[in-house]
C-alpha positions as CSV (number, residue, x, y, z in Angstrom):
1,M,103.7,106.5,110.7
2,A,100.3,105.4,111.9
3,T,99.7,102.5,114.1
4,P,99.1,99.2,112.4
5,A,95.7,97.6,113.1
6,R,97.3,94.4,114.6
7,I,100.8,94.7,115.8
8,P,103.2,92.1,114.3
9,V,105.0,90.2,116.9
10,V,107.5,87.5,116.7
11,A,108.1,85.1,119.8
12,L,110.0,82.7,120.8
13,V,109.1,80.6,123.9
14,T,109.9,77.7,125.8
15,S,107.1,77.1,128.1
16,D,103.7,75.9,126.9
17,S,102.1,78.1,129.6
18,D,103.9,81.3,128.1
19,R,103.1,80.2,124.6
20,Y,99.5,79.7,125.6
21,V,99.3,83.4,127.2
22,L,100.7,84.8,123.9
23,A,98.4,82.8,122.1
24,S,95.3,84.1,124.2
25,V,96.4,87.8,123.9
26,S,97.1,87.5,120.2
27,G,93.5,86.4,119.8
28,Q,92.0,89.0,121.8
29,D,94.3,92.2,121.6
30,S,95.6,94.1,118.9
31,L,98.7,91.7,118.5
32,E,99.4,89.5,115.8
33,V,102.0,87.0,117.4
34,R,103.8,84.7,115.1
35,F,106.0,81.8,117.1
36,A,109.5,81.0,115.8
37,E,111.6,77.7,116.8
38,S,114.8,79.5,116.7
39,C,117.0,82.8,116.5
40,E,117.5,82.1,113.1
41,E,113.6,81.7,112.3
42,A,112.7,84.5,114.4
43,Y,115.1,86.8,112.2
44,T,113.5,85.6,108.9
45,V,110.0,85.7,110.0
46,A,110.3,89.5,112.0
47,N,112.1,90.7,108.5
48,R,109.3,89.5,106.5
49,M,106.8,90.6,108.7
50,A,108.8,93.9,109.3
51,A,107.6,93.1,113.1
52,P,108.5,96.1,115.4
53,V,108.7,93.7,118.7
54,I,110.4,90.3,119.1
55,L,109.8,88.3,122.6
56,L,112.7,86.5,123.2
57,D,112.8,83.8,126.2
58,R,115.7,84.2,127.9
59,D,115.9,80.2,128.8
60,L,115.8,79.7,125.1
61,L,117.8,76.1,124.4
62,G,120.8,76.5,122.4
63,T,121.2,79.9,122.5
64,E,122.8,82.7,124.7
65,W,120.4,85.3,125.1
66,K,122.8,87.9,124.9
67,T,124.2,87.2,121.6
68,A,120.5,86.6,120.6
69,V,119.5,89.8,121.7
70,K,122.3,91.4,119.4
71,S,121.5,89.6,116.5
72,L,117.8,89.9,116.4
73,A,118.3,93.8,117.6
74,D,120.7,94.5,114.6
75,S,117.9,93.4,112.0
76,P,117.2,95.9,109.2
77,H,114.0,97.4,110.6
78,G,115.6,97.9,113.9
79,P,112.9,95.7,116.1
80,C,112.5,96.2,120.0
81,V,113.7,93.2,121.5
82,I,112.0,92.2,124.8
83,L,113.4,89.7,127.2
84,M,111.3,87.3,129.0
85,S,112.8,86.1,132.2
86,G,112.2,84.7,135.4
87,V,114.7,87.1,136.6
88,V,114.3,90.7,136.7
89,D,116.6,93.1,138.0
90,D,118.4,96.4,137.3
91,Y,121.8,94.4,136.1
92,L,119.8,92.3,133.5
93,R,118.0,95.5,132.3
94,Q,121.3,97.2,131.7
95,E,123.0,94.2,130.1
96,L,119.8,93.8,127.5
97,I,120.0,97.5,126.5
98,R,124.1,97.3,126.2
99,R,123.3,94.4,123.6
100,G,120.3,96.7,121.9
101,G,117.5,95.1,123.6
102,Y,114.2,97.2,124.6
103,D,113.1,96.0,128.1
104,V,112.5,93.1,130.3
105,L,108.9,91.5,130.7
106,P,108.8,88.9,133.8
107,K,108.0,85.3,133.6
108,P,105.6,83.2,134.0
109,L,103.9,85.6,131.8
110,R,100.7,87.5,132.4
111,A,98.2,88.7,129.6
112,D,98.0,92.1,131.4
113,Q,101.5,93.0,131.2
114,V,102.1,91.7,128.0
115,T,100.0,93.8,125.5
116,P,101.1,97.2,127.5
117,L,104.9,96.7,127.2
118,V,104.3,95.7,123.6
119,K,102.3,98.7,122.8
120,L,105.0,101.0,124.4
121,A,107.7,99.3,122.5
122,L,105.9,99.9,119.3
123,S,105.6,103.6,120.3
124,Y,109.1,103.8,120.8
125,W,110.0,101.9,117.7
126,T,107.8,104.1,115.5
127,S,109.8,107.1,116.7
128,A,113.2,105.8,116.7
129,P,115.6,106.2,113.9
130,K,116.0,103.3,111.9
131,P,119.3,101.6,111.3
132,A,120.7,102.2,107.4
133,V,120.6,99.0,105.8
134,Q,123.8,97.9,104.5
135,A,123.9,96.8,100.5
136,R,124.8,93.4,100.4
137,R,128.0,92.4,98.6
């Protein structure tokens, strides 16, 4: 599978500064960042775009991050869910991976960390087996 010219990324962020960083990266790099306001919206947009990467803010209001990661990672096209967190440690990474997530991106976001991690996730996504899509009843 060829790498798309622009990588579709869905982002759920809480802080304006992180949103600004992602918007600037989207304007300068090969990322096409679409912002969502809820997990439900992110799920819908990610599936419509076939986005290989979803950025999820751990501090998203009204949503428990562990449940959100599991739900988003179980999307039909099997996106890599990257958790954005002010706390980054081995325990968090293990919990994230256990729920189907890909990696943790430290907050506050820095442009020089976002693009390399998203491209690494895309590389993994293109080579990973995709989940079987179940028929709707």
